C-alpha positions as CSV (number, residue, x, y, z in Angstrom):
1,X,11.0,-18.3,2.1
2,X,9.0,-15.2,2.8
3,X,6.3,-15.5,5.4
4,X,4.5,-12.2,4.8
5,X,5.0,-10.7,1.3
6,X,2.9,-7.6,2.0
7,X,5.0,-6.7,5.0
8,X,8.1,-7.1,2.8
9,X,6.6,-4.8,0.2
10,X,5.8,-2.1,2.8
11,X,9.2,-2.5,4.4
12,X,11.0,-2.1,1.1
13,X,9.1,1.1,0.3
14,X,9.7,2.4,3.9
15,X,13.5,1.7,3.7
16,X,13.8,3.3,0.3
17,X,12.0,6.4,1.6
18,X,14.2,6.7,4.7
19,X,17.4,6.2,2.5
20,X,16.2,8.9,0.0
21,X,16.1,6.5,-3.0
22,X,14.2,7.6,-6.1
23,X,13.3,4.1,-7.3
24,X,12.6,0.8,-5.5
25,X,12.4,-2.7,-7.1
26,X,9.9,-5.1,-5.5
27,X,9.0,-8.7,-6.6
28,X,5.5,-8.6,-8.1
29,X,2.3,-10.3,-7.2
30,X,-1.3,-9.5,-8.1
31,X,-2.1,-8.1,-4.6
32,X,1.1,-5.9,-4.6
33,X,0.1,-4.6,-8.1
34,X,-3.3,-3.6,-6.7
35,X,-1.8,-1.8,-3.7
36,X,0.7,0.0,-6.0
37,X,-2.2,1.3,-8.2
38,X,-4.0,2.5,-5.1
39,X,-0.8,4.3,-3.8
40,X,-0.4,6.0,-7.2
41,X,-4.1,7.0,-7.5
42,X,-4.0,8.5,-4.0
43,X,-0.8,10.5,-4.9
44,X,1.6,8.7,-2.5
45,X,4.0,7.6,-5.3
46,X,5.2,9.4,-8.4
47,X,4.9,6.5,-10.9
48,X,5.2,2.8,-11.2
49,X,6.0,0.2,-13.9
50,X,5.2,-3.5,-14.0
51,X,8.0,-5.6,-15.6
52,X,6.9,-9.2,-16.5
53,X,10.3,-10.4,-17.8
54,X,10.8,-13.3,-15.4
55,X,8.4,-15.9,-13.9
56,X,7.4,-13.6,-11.1
57,X,8.1,-10.2,-12.5
58,X,9.1,-6.9,-10.8
59,X,7.4,-3.7,-9.8
60,X,9.5,-0.5,-10.2
61,X,8.1,2.3,-8.0
62,X,9.3,5.9,-8.3
63,X,8.9,7.5,-4.8
64,X,7.6,10.9,-4.3
65,X,9.3,13.7,-2.2
66,X,8.3,17.2,-1.3
67,X,9.8,19.7,-3.8
68,X,11.1,22.2,-1.2
69,X,11.9,20.2,2.0
70,X,12.9,16.9,0.2
71,X,10.8,15.0,2.8
72,X,9.1,11.8,1.7
73,X,5.4,12.1,0.9
74,X,4.7,8.8,2.7
75,X,5.2,9.5,6.4
76,X,4.2,6.1,7.7
77,X,3.3,2.7,6.3
78,X,1.8,0.5,8.9
79,X,0.8,-3.2,8.5
80,X,-2.5,-3.9,10.3
81,X,-3.6,-7.5,9.4
82,X,-0.7,-9.9,9.9
83,X,-0.5,-13.7,9.2
84,X,-0.6,-14.4,12.9
85,X,-3.5,-12.1,13.6
86,X,-5.9,-11.2,10.8
87,X,-7.9,-8.0,11.2
88,X,-11.3,-7.8,9.5
89,X,-13.8,-4.9,9.5
90,X,-17.4,-4.7,8.3
91,X,-18.6,-1.8,6.2
92,X,-19.8,0.1,9.2
93,X,-16.6,-0.2,11.2
94,X,-13.9,0.5,8.6
95,X,-11.2,2.7,10.1
96,X,-10.5,6.4,9.4
97,X,-6.8,7.0,9.3
98,X,-5.5,10.3,10.8
99,X,-9.1,11.6,10.9
100,X,-9.5,11.2,7.1
101,X,-6.0,12.5,6.0
102,X,-4.5,9.0,5.5
103,X,-5.9,5.9,3.8
104,X,-6.5,2.4,4.9
105,X,-6.1,-0.3,2.2
106,X,-8.7,-3.0,2.5
107,X,-8.9,-6.4,0.7
108,X,-12.6,-7.0,0.0
109,X,-14.6,-9.5,-2.1
110,X,-14.8,-6.7,-4.7
111,X,-11.1,-6.3,-4.9
112,X,-8.4,-4.2,-3.1
113,X,-9.6,-0.7,-2.4
114,X,-9.3,2.2,0.1
115,X,-11.6,2.2,3.1
116,X,-13.5,5.2,1.7
117,X,-14.3,3.2,-1.5
118,X,-15.3,0.2,0.5
119,X,-17.6,2.3,2.6
120,X,-19.3,3.7,-0.5
121,X,-19.7,0.2,-2.0
122,X,-21.0,-1.1,1.5
123,X,-18.4,-3.9,1.7
124,X,-16.1,-4.9,4.5
125,X,-12.9,-7.0,4.4
126,X,-9.4,-7.5,5.7
127,X,-7.6,-4.2,6.6
128,X,-4.2,-4.7,5.1
129,X,-2.4,-1.4,6.0
130,X,-2.5,2.2,6.9
131,X,-0.7,4.9,4.8
132,X,-0.2,8.5,5.7
C-alpha cells in the first residue's frame, strides 16, 4: 500500500534523473497526469505518453537533459504538502520558487496549475511541490 502517491511520483522522476535514464514508467492517476502536463508545458520534461492498457494505466515520461553538459533539466523536485501536514496558500500568499525561476504546482478548485496561473486566476489551494 502506498501512503503518498505524489511523493512516489516525484521520487521516481528524481531517481531516474540521478541515474541518467531517458524514460521512466509511473503508475497513473488523474492528479499525476495533470502534474505531468504542467511539467511538459513548462519545459521540464521532453515528452510523455499515457498508456491505459491496464486498470490503472501507466505514464511514460521522457526526461530532458542539457545537450552539452548532459545535466538533468530538473535540478530539484521538492514535495511541500504532505499527508501528515498539508500546506495551503491563498491567492495572495502563493510562493515564488527561486525568485521566479522555478515553479510551484498548486491544486486548486479550478484544477492543478502553477502558482503563476493560480495568481492570475485569483485562486489559492494546496501547494503540492516545487520544481526547479
